ZADO-1210 file (C-alpha; in nm, 4 decimals, padded with zeros to 6 digits):
<atoms>
<atom x="-02.0341" y="04.1639" z="-01.3784" code="MET" pos="1"/>
<atom x="-01.7817" y="04.2760" z="-01.1162" code="ALA" pos="2"/>
<atom x="-01.6780" y="04.0417" z="-00.8424" code="ILE" pos="3"/>
<atom x="-01.5418" y="04.1077" z="-00.4817" code="SER" pos="4"/>
<atom x="-01.2898" y="03.9833" z="-00.2895" code="ILE" pos="5"/>
<atom x="-01.5417" y="03.8702" z="-00.0965" code="GLN" pos="6"/>
<atom x="-01.6891" y="03.6347" z="-00.3372" code="GLN" pos="7"/>
<atom x="-01.3205" y="03.4658" z="-00.4390" code="ILE" pos="8"/>
<atom x="-01.2516" y="03.3917" z="-00.0717" code="LYS" pos="9"/>
<atom x="-01.5813" y="03.2442" z="-00.0003" code="GLU" pos="10"/>
<atom x="-01.5389" y="03.0125" z="-00.2983" code="LEU" pos="11"/>
<atom x="-01.1708" y="02.9947" z="-00.1785" code="ARG" pos="12"/>
<atom x="-01.2678" y="02.8730" z="00.1452" code="GLU" pos="13"/>
<atom x="-01.5719" y="02.6162" z="00.0047" code="ALA" pos="14"/>
<atom x="-01.2903" y="02.4699" z="-00.2640" code="THR" pos="15"/>
<atom x="-00.9304" y="02.5691" z="-00.1272" code="ALA" pos="16"/>
<atom x="-00.8687" y="02.6260" z="-00.4973" code="ALA" pos="17"/>
<atom x="-00.6114" y="02.9396" z="-00.6077" code="GLY" pos="18"/>
<atom x="-00.7384" y="03.2776" z="-00.5804" code="MET" pos="19"/>
<atom x="-00.6893" y="03.2861" z="-00.9607" code="GLY" pos="20"/>
<atom x="-00.8814" y="03.0146" z="-01.0454" code="ALA" pos="21"/>
<atom x="-01.1520" y="03.1049" z="-00.7843" code="CYS" pos="22"/>
<atom x="-01.1560" y="03.4542" z="-00.9934" code="LYS" pos="23"/>
<atom x="-01.1785" y="03.2692" z="-01.3011" code="GLU" pos="24"/>
<atom x="-01.4635" y="03.0558" z="-01.2355" code="ALA" pos="25"/>
<atom x="-01.6597" y="03.3577" z="-01.0968" code="LEU" pos="26"/>
<atom x="-01.6837" y="03.5404" z="-01.3722" code="VAL" pos="27"/>
<atom x="-01.7110" y="03.2586" z="-01.5748" code="ALA" pos="28"/>
<atom x="-02.0624" y="03.2093" z="-01.4252" code="THR" pos="29"/>
<atom x="-02.1390" y="03.5549" z="-01.3510" code="ASN" pos="30"/>
<atom x="-02.0774" y="03.4897" z="-00.9641" code="GLY" pos="31"/>
<atom x="-02.3191" y="03.2282" z="-00.9539" code="ASN" pos="32"/>
<atom x="-02.1392" y="03.0241" z="-00.6401" code="MET" pos="33"/>
<atom x="-02.2582" y="02.6759" z="-00.7272" code="GLU" pos="34"/>
<atom x="-02.1973" y="02.6954" z="-01.0359" code="GLU" pos="35"/>
<atom x="-01.8146" y="02.8514" z="-01.0135" code="ALA" pos="36"/>
<atom x="-01.7847" y="02.5107" z="-00.7771" code="VAL" pos="37"/>
<atom x="-01.9126" y="02.3161" z="-01.0556" code="LYS" pos="38"/>
<atom x="-01.6677" y="02.4996" z="-01.3206" code="TYR" pos="39"/>
<atom x="-01.3822" y="02.4495" z="-01.1254" code="LEU" pos="40"/>
<atom x="-01.4244" y="02.0487" z="-01.0945" code="ARG" pos="41"/>
<atom x="-01.4259" y="02.0563" z="-01.4632" code="GLU" pos="42"/>
<atom x="-01.1628" y="02.2100" z="-01.4832" code="LYS" pos="43"/>
<atom x="-00.9713" y="01.9600" z="-01.2528" code="GLY" pos="44"/>
<atom x="-01.0819" y="01.6883" z="-01.4871" code="LEU" pos="45"/>
<atom x="-00.9389" y="01.8710" z="-01.8278" code="ALA" pos="46"/>
<atom x="-00.6222" y="01.9532" z="-01.6253" code="VAL" pos="47"/>
<atom x="-00.6077" y="01.5853" z="-01.5259" code="ALA" pos="48"/>
<atom x="-00.6479" y="01.4870" z="-01.9229" code="ALA" pos="49"/>
<atom x="-00.4249" y="01.7760" z="-02.0387" code="LYS" pos="50"/>
<atom x="-00.1292" y="01.5792" z="-01.8091" code="ARG" pos="51"/>
<atom x="-00.2070" y="01.2353" z="-01.8543" code="VAL" pos="52"/>
<atom x="00.0867" y="01.1887" z="-02.0163" code="ASP" pos="53"/>
<atom x="00.3026" y="01.2804" z="-01.7175" code="LYS" pos="54"/>
<atom x="00.4537" y="01.0418" z="-01.4686" code="GLU" pos="55"/>
<atom x="00.2481" y="01.0558" z="-01.1629" code="SER" pos="56"/>
<atom x="00.5367" y="00.8496" z="-00.9182" code="LYS" pos="57"/>
<atom x="00.5230" y="01.0672" z="-00.5961" code="GLU" pos="58"/>
<atom x="00.2656" y="00.9979" z="-00.3473" code="GLY" pos="59"/>
<atom x="00.1573" y="00.8557" z="-00.0162" code="ILE" pos="60"/>
<atom x="00.0008" y="00.5213" z="00.1385" code="ILE" pos="61"/>
<atom x="-00.1885" y="00.5811" z="00.4353" code="ALA" pos="62"/>
<atom x="-00.3583" y="00.3392" z="00.6464" code="LEU" pos="63"/>
<atom x="-00.7145" y="00.3774" z="00.7592" code="ALA" pos="64"/>
<atom x="-00.8505" y="00.1480" z="01.1073" code="SER" pos="65"/>
<atom x="-01.2083" y="00.0101" z="01.2313" code="ALA" pos="66"/>
<atom x="-01.2078" y="00.1560" z="01.5512" code="PRO" pos="67"/>
<atom x="-01.2291" y="-00.2448" z="01.7146" code="ASP" pos="68"/>
<atom x="-00.9245" y="-00.3618" z="01.5428" code="GLY" pos="69"/>
<atom x="-01.1208" y="-00.5755" z="01.3219" code="SER" pos="70"/>
<atom x="-01.0387" y="-00.4120" z="00.9397" code="ALA" pos="71"/>
<atom x="-00.7646" y="-00.2020" z="00.8396" code="LEU" pos="72"/>
<atom x="-00.7475" y="-00.0566" z="00.4703" code="ALA" pos="73"/>
<atom x="-00.4366" y="00.1169" z="00.2903" code="LEU" pos="74"/>
<atom x="-00.4669" y="00.3468" z="-00.0191" code="ALA" pos="75"/>
<atom x="-00.2137" y="00.4762" z="-00.2417" code="GLU" pos="76"/>
<atom x="-00.2623" y="00.7883" z="-00.4335" code="VAL" pos="77"/>
<atom x="00.0339" y="00.9413" z="-00.6758" code="ASN" pos="78"/>
<atom x="00.1014" y="01.2677" z="-00.8514" code="CYS" pos="79"/>
<atom x="00.4020" y="01.3993" z="-01.0210" code="GLU" pos="80"/>
<atom x="00.5833" y="01.5937" z="-00.7586" code="THR" pos="81"/>
<atom x="00.6882" y="01.5164" z="-00.4060" code="ASP" pos="82"/>
<atom x="00.5852" y="01.9202" z="-00.3400" code="PHE" pos="83"/>
<atom x="00.2238" y="01.8504" z="-00.3902" code="VAL" pos="84"/>
<atom x="00.2806" y="01.5045" z="-00.1967" code="ALA" pos="85"/>
<atom x="00.3635" y="01.6844" z="00.1170" code="LYS" pos="86"/>
<atom x="00.0849" y="01.9602" z="00.1096" code="THR" pos="87"/>
<atom x="-00.2494" y="01.9093" z="00.3519" code="ASP" pos="88"/>
<atom x="-00.4942" y="01.9256" z="00.0768" code="ALA" pos="89"/>
<atom x="-00.3304" y="01.6228" z="-00.0776" code="PHE" pos="90"/>
<atom x="-00.2424" y="01.4205" z="00.2606" code="LYS" pos="91"/>
<atom x="-00.5963" y="01.4713" z="00.3789" code="LYS" pos="92"/>
<atom x="-00.7409" y="01.2994" z="00.0832" code="PHE" pos="93"/>
<atom x="-00.5583" y="01.0287" z="00.0874" code="VAL" pos="94"/>
<atom x="-00.5958" y="00.9898" z="00.4571" code="ASP" pos="95"/>
<atom x="-00.9940" y="01.0052" z="00.3293" code="ASP" pos="96"/>
<atom x="-00.9186" y="00.7558" z="00.0377" code="ALA" pos="97"/>
<atom x="-00.8122" y="00.5096" z="00.3154" code="ALA" pos="98"/>
<atom x="-01.1021" y="00.5605" z="00.4987" code="LYS" pos="99"/>
<atom x="-01.3440" y="00.4572" z="00.2343" code="VAL" pos="100"/>
<atom x="-01.1382" y="00.1531" z="00.1112" code="ALA" pos="101"/>
<atom x="-01.1749" y="00.0726" z="00.4911" code="LEU" pos="102"/>
<atom x="-01.5863" y="00.0863" z="00.4135" code="GLU" pos="103"/>
<atom x="-01.5113" y="-00.1320" z="00.1383" code="GLY" pos="104"/>
<atom x="-01.6528" y="00.1472" z="-00.1014" code="LYS" pos="105"/>
<atom x="-01.5072" y="00.2988" z="-00.4373" code="ASP" pos="106"/>
<atom x="-01.2507" y="00.5565" z="-00.3577" code="ILE" pos="107"/>
<atom x="-01.2774" y="00.7149" z="-00.6786" code="GLU" pos="108"/>
<atom x="-01.6696" y="00.7026" z="-00.6975" code="GLN" pos="109"/>
<atom x="-01.7398" y="00.8108" z="-00.3437" code="THR" pos="110"/>
<atom x="-01.4801" y="01.0969" z="-00.3325" code="LEU" pos="111"/>
<atom x="-01.5438" y="01.2378" z="-00.6845" code="ASN" pos="112"/>
<atom x="-01.5999" y="01.5639" z="-00.6182" code="ASP" pos="113"/>
<atom x="-01.2848" y="01.6190" z="-00.3812" code="ASP" pos="114"/>
<atom x="-01.0862" y="01.4318" z="-00.6357" code="TYR" pos="115"/>
<atom x="-01.1934" y="01.6967" z="-00.9015" code="LYS" pos="116"/>
<atom x="-01.1008" y="01.9461" z="-00.6501" code="MET" pos="117"/>
<atom x="-00.7518" y="01.8220" z="-00.5624" code="LEU" pos="118"/>
<atom x="-00.7168" y="01.8079" z="-00.9387" code="LEU" pos="119"/>
<atom x="-00.8031" y="02.1961" z="-00.9719" code="THR" pos="120"/>
<atom x="-00.5886" y="02.2914" z="-00.6483" code="LYS" pos="121"/>
<atom x="-00.2938" y="02.1138" z="-00.8095" code="THR" pos="122"/>
<atom x="-00.2710" y="02.0900" z="-01.1270" code="GLY" pos="123"/>
<atom x="-00.1204" y="01.7710" z="-01.1464" code="GLU" pos="124"/>
<atom x="-00.1975" y="01.4348" z="-01.2683" code="ASN" pos="125"/>
<atom x="-00.3116" y="01.3000" z="-00.9571" code="VAL" pos="126"/>
<atom x="-00.3946" y="00.9283" z="-00.9731" code="LYS" pos="127"/>
<atom x="-00.6166" y="00.6856" z="-00.7334" code="ILE" pos="128"/>
<atom x="-00.3923" y="00.4047" z="-00.7908" code="ARG" pos="129"/>
<atom x="-00.4891" y="00.1275" z="-00.5565" code="ARG" pos="130"/>
<atom x="-00.5986" y="00.0321" z="-00.2292" code="SER" pos="131"/>
<atom x="-00.6154" y="-00.3217" z="00.0145" code="GLU" pos="132"/>
<atom x="-00.8346" y="-00.3990" z="00.2558" code="ARG" pos="133"/>
<atom x="-00.8263" y="-00.6734" z="00.5117" code="PHE" pos="134"/>
<atom x="-01.0997" y="-00.7717" z="00.7660" code="ALA" pos="135"/>
<atom x="-01.0862" y="-01.0143" z="01.0701" code="LEU" pos="136"/>
<atom x="-01.1593" y="-01.3919" z="00.9557" code="ASP" pos="137"/>
<atom x="-01.2175" y="-01.5875" z="01.2747" code="GLY" pos="138"/>
<atom x="-00.9495" y="-01.5329" z="01.5567" code="THR" pos="139"/>
<atom x="-00.6801" y="-01.3039" z="01.5491" code="GLY" pos="140"/>
<atom x="-00.5356" y="-01.0136" z="01.5000" code="VAL" pos="141"/>
<atom x="-00.4478" y="-00.7192" z="01.2076" code="LEU" pos="142"/>
<atom x="-00.1672" y="-00.5034" z="01.2130" code="SER" pos="143"/>
<atom x="-00.0922" y="-00.2319" z="00.9691" code="GLY" pos="144"/>
<atom x="00.2364" y="-00.0243" z="00.9037" code="TYR" pos="145"/>
<atom x="00.3519" y="00.3111" z="00.7271" code="ILE" pos="146"/>
<atom x="00.7016" y="00.3231" z="00.6593" code="HIS" pos="147"/>
<atom x="00.9351" y="00.5888" z="00.5413" code="MET" pos="148"/>
<atom x="00.6035" y="00.8335" z="00.5590" code="GLY" pos="149"/>
<atom x="00.4352" y="00.6693" z="00.3233" code="GLY" pos="150"/>
<atom x="00.6246" y="00.4827" z="00.0340" code="LYS" pos="151"/>
<atom x="00.5147" y="00.1790" z="00.1988" code="ILE" pos="152"/>
<atom x="00.2520" y="00.0497" z="00.3488" code="GLY" pos="153"/>
<atom x="00.1952" y="-00.2857" z="00.5431" code="VAL" pos="154"/>
<atom x="-00.1219" y="-00.5265" z="00.6810" code="LEU" pos="155"/>
<atom x="-00.1198" y="-00.8606" z="00.8327" code="VAL" pos="156"/>
<atom x="-00.3433" y="-01.0815" z="00.9875" code="GLU" pos="157"/>
<atom x="-00.2317" y="-01.3238" z="01.2503" code="LEU" pos="158"/>
<atom x="-00.4194" y="-01.6242" z="01.3413" code="GLY" pos="159"/>
<atom x="-00.4815" y="-01.8156" z="01.6412" code="CYS" pos="160"/>
<atom x="-00.6728" y="-02.0785" z="01.7857" code="THR" pos="161"/>
<atom x="-00.8106" y="-01.9658" z="02.1412" code="LYS" pos="162"/>
<atom x="-01.0030" y="-01.6365" z="02.1719" code="PRO" pos="163"/>
<atom x="-00.8469" y="-01.5184" z="02.4855" code="GLU" pos="164"/>
<atom x="-00.4591" y="-01.5321" z="02.3007" code="SER" pos="165"/>
<atom x="-00.6592" y="-01.1983" z="02.1172" code="VAL" pos="166"/>
<atom x="-00.5698" y="-01.0099" z="02.4016" code="ALA" pos="167"/>
<atom x="-00.2634" y="-01.1322" z="02.4824" code="ASN" pos="168"/>
<atom x="-00.0341" y="-00.8294" z="02.4184" code="PRO" pos="169"/>
<atom x="00.2591" y="-01.0298" z="02.2858" code="ALA" pos="170"/>
<atom x="00.0241" y="-01.1291" z="01.9601" code="LEU" pos="171"/>
<atom x="-00.0136" y="-00.7612" z="01.8920" code="ALA" pos="172"/>
<atom x="00.3598" y="-00.7445" z="01.9112" code="GLU" pos="173"/>
<atom x="00.4350" y="-01.0341" z="01.6718" code="ALA" pos="174"/>
<atom x="00.1998" y="-00.8889" z="01.4302" code="ALA" pos="175"/>
<atom x="00.3903" y="-00.5994" z="01.4230" code="HIS" pos="176"/>
<atom x="00.6891" y="-00.6979" z="01.4102" code="MET" pos="177"/>
<atom x="00.6017" y="-00.9172" z="01.1255" code="LEU" pos="178"/>
<atom x="00.4911" y="-00.5819" z="00.9139" code="CYS" pos="179"/>
<atom x="00.8382" y="-00.4328" z="01.0070" code="LEU" pos="180"/>
<atom x="00.9888" y="-00.7779" z="00.8605" code="GLN" pos="181"/>
<atom x="00.7486" y="-00.7126" z="00.5725" code="ILE" pos="182"/>
<atom x="00.8247" y="-00.3867" z="00.4572" code="ALA" pos="183"/>
<atom x="01.2288" y="-00.4602" z="00.4827" code="ALA" pos="184"/>
<atom x="01.2790" y="-00.7714" z="00.3245" code="ASN" pos="185"/>
<atom x="00.9519" y="-00.7550" z="00.0736" code="SER" pos="186"/>
<atom x="00.8344" y="-01.1120" z="00.0242" code="PRO" pos="187"/>
<atom x="00.5774" y="-01.2449" z="-00.2267" code="LYS" pos="188"/>
<atom x="00.4393" y="-01.5319" z="-00.0247" code="TYR" pos="189"/>
<atom x="00.3847" y="-01.6720" z="00.3197" code="VAL" pos="190"/>
<atom x="00.5716" y="-02.0083" z="00.2869" code="LYS" pos="191"/>
<atom x="00.7096" y="-02.2111" z="00.0009" code="PRO" pos="192"/>
<atom x="00.3909" y="-02.4122" z="-00.0407" code="GLU" pos="193"/>
<atom x="00.2181" y="-02.1093" z="-00.1566" code="ASP" pos="194"/>
<atom x="00.5228" y="-02.0681" z="-00.4685" code="VAL" pos="195"/>
<atom x="00.3771" y="-02.1695" z="-00.8053" code="PRO" pos="196"/>
<atom x="00.5868" y="-02.4329" z="-00.9209" code="GLN" pos="197"/>
<atom x="00.6074" y="-02.1842" z="-01.2216" code="SER" pos="198"/>
<atom x="00.7654" y="-01.9336" z="-01.0449" code="GLU" pos="199"/>
<atom x="01.0352" y="-02.1750" z="-00.9406" code="ILE" pos="200"/>
<atom x="01.1397" y="-02.3258" z="-01.2848" code="ASP" pos="201"/>
<atom x="01.1492" y="-02.0361" z="-01.4184" code="ALA" pos="202"/>
<atom x="01.4258" y="-01.9045" z="-01.1526" code="GLU" pos="203"/>
<atom x="01.5812" y="-02.2444" z="-01.1632" code="LEU" pos="204"/>
<atom x="01.6316" y="-02.2094" z="-01.5580" code="GLU" pos="205"/>
<atom x="01.7859" y="-01.8564" z="-01.5010" code="ILE" pos="206"/>
<atom x="02.0728" y="-02.0238" z="-01.2195" code="LYS" pos="207"/>
<atom x="02.0734" y="-02.3327" z="-01.4307" code="LEU" pos="208"/>
<atom x="02.1732" y="-02.0818" z="-01.7284" code="ASN" pos="209"/>
<atom x="02.3865" y="-01.8637" z="-01.5159" code="ALA" pos="210"/>
<atom x="02.5964" y="-02.2437" z="-01.4025" code="LEU" pos="211"/>
<atom x="02.6493" y="-02.3338" z="-01.6813" code="LYS" pos="212"/>
<atom x="02.7908" y="-02.0677" z="-01.8543" code="GLU" pos="213"/>
<atom x="03.0361" y="-02.0241" z="-01.5937" code="GLN" pos="214"/>
<atom x="03.1267" y="-02.3958" z="-01.5609" code="LYS" pos="215"/>
<atom x="03.1302" y="-02.4653" z="-01.9787" code="GLY" pos="216"/>
<atom x="02.8434" y="-02.7370" z="-01.8908" code="LYS" pos="217"/>
<atom x="02.5882" y="-02.8573" z="-01.6225" code="LEU" pos="218"/>
<atom x="02.6715" y="-03.0680" z="-01.4115" code="PRO" pos="219"/>
<atom x="02.5692" y="-03.5063" z="-01.4135" code="PRO" pos="220"/>
<atom x="02.1765" y="-03.5666" z="-01.3984" code="GLU" pos="221"/>
<atom x="02.2606" y="-03.7297" z="-01.0771" code="GLN" pos="222"/>
<atom x="02.4184" y="-03.4219" z="-00.9202" code="ALA" pos="223"/>
<atom x="02.1650" y="-03.2147" z="-01.0751" code="LEU" pos="224"/>
<atom x="01.8647" y="-03.2989" z="-00.8452" code="ALA" pos="225"/>
<atom x="02.0537" y="-03.1678" z="-00.5588" code="GLY" pos="226"/>
<atom x="02.1330" y="-02.8763" z="-00.7266" code="ILE" pos="227"/>
<atom x="01.8006" y="-02.7828" z="-00.8281" code="LYS" pos="228"/>
<atom x="01.6537" y="-02.8392" z="-00.5019" code="LYS" pos="229"/>
<atom x="01.9270" y="-02.6619" z="-00.3613" code="GLY" pos="230"/>
<atom x="01.8458" y="-02.3653" z="-00.5361" code="MET" pos="231"/>
<atom x="01.4981" y="-02.4027" z="-00.4653" code="ALA" pos="232"/>
<atom x="01.5427" y="-02.3880" z="-00.1023" code="ALA" pos="233"/>
<atom x="01.7282" y="-02.0611" z="-00.1302" code="LYS" pos="234"/>
<atom x="01.5012" y="-01.9345" z="-00.3576" code="PHE" pos="235"/>
<atom x="01.2496" y="-01.9557" z="-00.1122" code="CYS" pos="236"/>
<atom x="01.4001" y="-01.8537" z="00.1932" code="THR" pos="237"/>
<atom x="01.4091" y="-01.5131" z="-00.0272" code="GLN" pos="238"/>
<atom x="01.0398" y="-01.4652" z="-00.1170" code="ILE" pos="239"/>
<atom x="00.8779" y="-01.6678" z="00.1644" code="CYS" pos="240"/>
<atom x="00.7994" y="-01.4670" z="00.4668" code="LEU" pos="241"/>
<atom x="00.8439" y="-01.7782" z="00.7557" code="LEU" pos="242"/>
<atom x="01.2068" y="-01.8965" z="00.5737" code="LYS" pos="243"/>
<atom x="01.3194" y="-01.5405" z="00.5748" code="GLN" pos="244"/>
<atom x="01.6229" y="-01.4436" z="00.8234" code="ASP" pos="245"/>
<atom x="01.3999" y="-01.2244" z="01.1592" code="TYR" pos="246"/>
<atom x="01.4978" y="-00.8723" z="01.0982" code="VAL" pos="247"/>
<atom x="01.5467" y="-00.8296" z="01.4614" code="ALA" pos="248"/>
<atom x="01.7307" y="-01.1546" z="01.5193" code="ASP" pos="249"/>
<atom x="01.9778" y="-01.2682" z="01.2381" code="GLY" pos="250"/>
<atom x="01.9979" y="-01.6008" z="01.4543" code="GLU" pos="251"/>
<atom x="01.6657" y="-01.6994" z="01.3896" code="LEU" pos="252"/>
<atom x="01.4012" y="-01.7328" z="01.0802" code="THR" pos="253"/>
<atom x="01.0606" y="-01.5605" z="01.0860" code="VAL" pos="254"/>
<atom x="00.9035" y="-01.8926" z="01.1425" code="GLU" pos="255"/>
<atom x="01.1343" y="-01.9911" z="01.4342" code="LYS" pos="256"/>
<atom x="01.0800" y="-01.6619" z="01.6179" code="TYR" pos="257"/>
<atom x="00.6478" y="-01.6813" z="01.5638" code="LEU" pos="258"/>
<atom x="00.7305" y="-02.0434" z="01.7393" code="ASP" pos="259"/>
<atom x="00.8786" y="-01.8650" z="02.0391" code="GLY" pos="260"/>
<atom x="00.5843" y="-01.6336" z="02.0795" code="VAL" pos="261"/>
<atom x="00.3111" y="-01.9520" z="02.0318" code="ALA" pos="262"/>
<atom x="00.4909" y="-02.0638" z="02.2652" code="LYS" pos="263"/>
<atom x="00.4988" y="-01.7826" z="02.5001" code="ASN" pos="264"/>
<atom x="00.1290" y="-01.7138" z="02.4163" code="VAL" pos="265"/>
<atom x="00.0343" y="-02.1323" z="02.4846" code="GLY" pos="266"/>
<atom x="-00.1443" y="-02.1102" z="02.1259" code="ASP" pos="267"/>
<atom x="-00.0627" y="-02.2181" z="01.7719" code="THR" pos="268"/>
<atom x="-00.0112" y="-01.9032" z="01.5479" code="LEU" pos="269"/>
<atom x="-00.0153" y="-01.8997" z="01.1624" code="SER" pos="270"/>
<atom x="00.0261" y="-01.5875" z="00.9119" code="VAL" pos="271"/>
<atom x="-00.3295" y="-01.5878" z="00.7249" code="LYS" pos="272"/>
<atom x="-00.1981" y="-01.3018" z="00.4729" code="ARG" pos="273"/>
<atom x="-00.0311" y="-00.9877" z="00.4180" code="PHE" pos="274"/>
<atom x="-00.0086" y="-00.6960" z="00.1628" code="ALA" pos="275"/>
<atom x="00.2678" y="-00.4733" z="00.0977" code="ARG" pos="276"/>
<atom x="00.2533" y="-00.1344" z="-00.0676" code="LEU" pos="277"/>
<atom x="00.5389" y="00.0415" z="-00.2298" code="GLN" pos="278"/>
<atom x="00.4992" y="00.3601" z="-00.3710" code="LEU" pos="279"/>
<atom x="00.4995" y="00.3621" z="-00.7655" code="GLY" pos="280"/>
<atom x="00.6408" y="-00.0231" z="-00.7943" code="ALA" pos="281"/>
</atoms>
């Protein structure tokens, strides 16, 4: 049967697929609109299967927030090219993915039809890579931040002890500044006590081997204990948020910065947790 331009336009409006793909789907299904939509979705999966060996290093990380600030979520979706990552269809899908993550639902299952259509439209190996969701636990504030147009996403939960402190703008500002710190310096842990001893031991082994190679031998055992302690402390300043130099004021550590905020607010503050997603990392 003959397929009209109007039918093709109608299918395109319903699916956002290309004109050629819409015509192909309508021809294959004898003009049945419902079957044509199904055809396009199945074709999207087939395209993805063919391109599964293609690397998906581009994409976007999106942030979604509950209206009352009680929950935040990040979602990362990857694609093959920066061109696709910049399209409205891809951006909308990632935004929707973050909203689904905010609701605590499975992204791929919830957005299954939209995902298939995106595969059809882009013709690329699109991957729903990961998501992160924080719901406020106790008294405090949440903050989220997207850096470099979606290349890095950060979530922070900053706790306090007094309910009235939550309304203090200084608390929200501190949580935001922590997000900037984490985006810039990518810490792995909040404080040294959180670092597994195995990770410290592995780092010390590398450092001591380098020292031995440089000096020809290691210092005496009585001196080695102090050297190890210093190496471990330096390592923790690099990977622990509270021990890092504060990006907005190099004279302070993050811990000292928060001490100042706590004094201003008149409360005890604690970084309960954070998450940092970097595109493709």
